[in-house]
C-alpha positions in Angstrom: -16.7 8.2 1.5 -13.1 7.3 2.6 -10.0 9.3 1.9 -6.6 8.2 1.8 -3.4 10.1 2.3 0.0 8.4 1.7 3.4 9.4 3.0 6.9 8.1 3.6 8.1 8.2 -0.1 11.7 9.3 -0.9 14.8 8.5 -2.7 17.2 5.9 -1.4 19.9 3.7 -2.6 19.7 -0.1 -3.4 19.7 -1.9 -0.3 17.9 0.6 1.7 14.8 0.7 3.5 11.5 3.0 3.3 8.3 2.7 5.5 5.0 4.1 3.6 2.3 5.2 5.8 -1.4 5.8 4.7 -4.0 7.5 6.8 -7.6 6.8 6.3 -9.9 9.8 6.7 -13.6 9.7 6.9 -16.9 9.1 8.9 -16.2 6.7 11.5 -19.1 4.1 9.9 -17.1 4.4 6.8 -13.7 3.7 8.1 -15.1 1.0 10.5 -16.6 -0.8 7.2 -13.2 -1.2 5.6 -12.4 -4.8 5.0 -9.5 -4.7 2.8 -6.6 -2.5 2.2 -3.6 -2.6 -0.1 -0.6 -1.2 -1.7 -0.2 -0.9 -5.4 2.5 0.7 -7.5 3.2 1.9 -11.0 6.4 2.4 -12.6 6.8 4.8 -15.7 5.7 3.1 -18.8 4.1 0.1 -16.8 0.8 -1.0 -15.7 0.0 -0.7 -12.1 0.7 -3.7 -10.0 -0.4 -5.1 -6.6 2.3 -5.1 -4.0 0.5 -6.3 -0.9 -3.0 -6.6 0.9 -4.3 -7.0 4.4 -7.8 -7.7 5.6 -9.5 -6.7 8.7 -8.5 -10.1 10.2 -4.8 -9.3 9.7 -4.5 -11.9 6.8 -2.0 -10.8 4.3 -0.8 -11.4 0.8 2.0 -10.2 -1.3 3.2 -10.2 -4.9 6.1 -12.5 -5.7 8.4 -9.7 -6.5 8.1 -8.3 -3.1 7.9 -11.3 -0.7 10.5 -11.5 2.1 11.3 -7.8 1.7 8.1 -6.0 2.0 5.9 -6.2 5.0 2.2 -4.8 5.4 0.5 -3.8 8.4 -2.2 -1.6 10.0 -2.8 0.3 13.1 -6.4 0.3 13.5 -6.4 2.6 16.4 -4.7 5.2 14.1 -6.5 4.5 10.8 -3.2 3.9 9.2 -1.7 1.4 7.0 1.9 0.7 6.8 4.4 -1.0 4.1 7.7 -1.7 5.3 10.1 -1.9 2.2 13.5 -3.6 3.0 16.5 -4.6 0.7 15.0 -2.2 -2.0 16.1 -2.6 -5.6 15.9 -0.2 -8.5 13.0 -2.0 -9.8 11.2 -1.0 -7.0 11.1 2.3 -8.4 7.4 3.6 -8.8 4.5 5.7 -7.6 2.9 3.8 -4.5 -0.7 3.9 -3.8 -2.9 2.7 -1.2 -6.2 1.6 -1.6 -9.4 0.5 0.5 -12.3 -1.6 0.1 -15.4 -2.2 2.2 -16.5 -5.3 0.1 -16.2 -8.9 1.3 -13.4 -10.0 -0.8 -9.7 -9.1 -0.2 -7.0 -9.4 -3.1 -4.5 -7.7 -5.3 -7.3 -7.2 -7.9 -7.7 -3.3 -8.5 -11.3 -3.6 -9.3 -12.3 -4.3 -5.8 -10.9 -1.1 -4.4 -12.9 2.1 -4.7 -11.1 4.3 -2.6 -7.6 5.4 -3.7 -4.9 7.9 -2.5 -2.8 10.3 -4.5 0.3 8.3 -4.4 4.0 8.8 -3.0 6.9 8.4 -5.1 9.6 5.8 -4.2 13.0 6.1 -6.2 15.6 3.5 -5.9 19.1 4.3 -7.2 21.7 1.6 -7.7 
């Protein structure tokens, strides 16, 4: 089992920046077996959508809506995933979730992720 705890959300004005963190907890063998981690978000009244993912080799992918503005990274020594969000827009307002998978595929498909955090709220005002 893997537990994920997000932090770093908050309220900012449009054009501002935030950095989200997601720390993974669990047995060493569980943490070491993680292959893919991702960030998802869900705005009120909308379906949850994939934002960015990163695999154990450091390969990344992003949703078109955040390319060039968001950067996903990981610190394996700290078992922590990050999402640096720059040039934030009001449409980025959402609850942000991190997710982890120990499967062999890394994508922005929710179905591949069995482990989820509780979420952290990001609010961007115009």
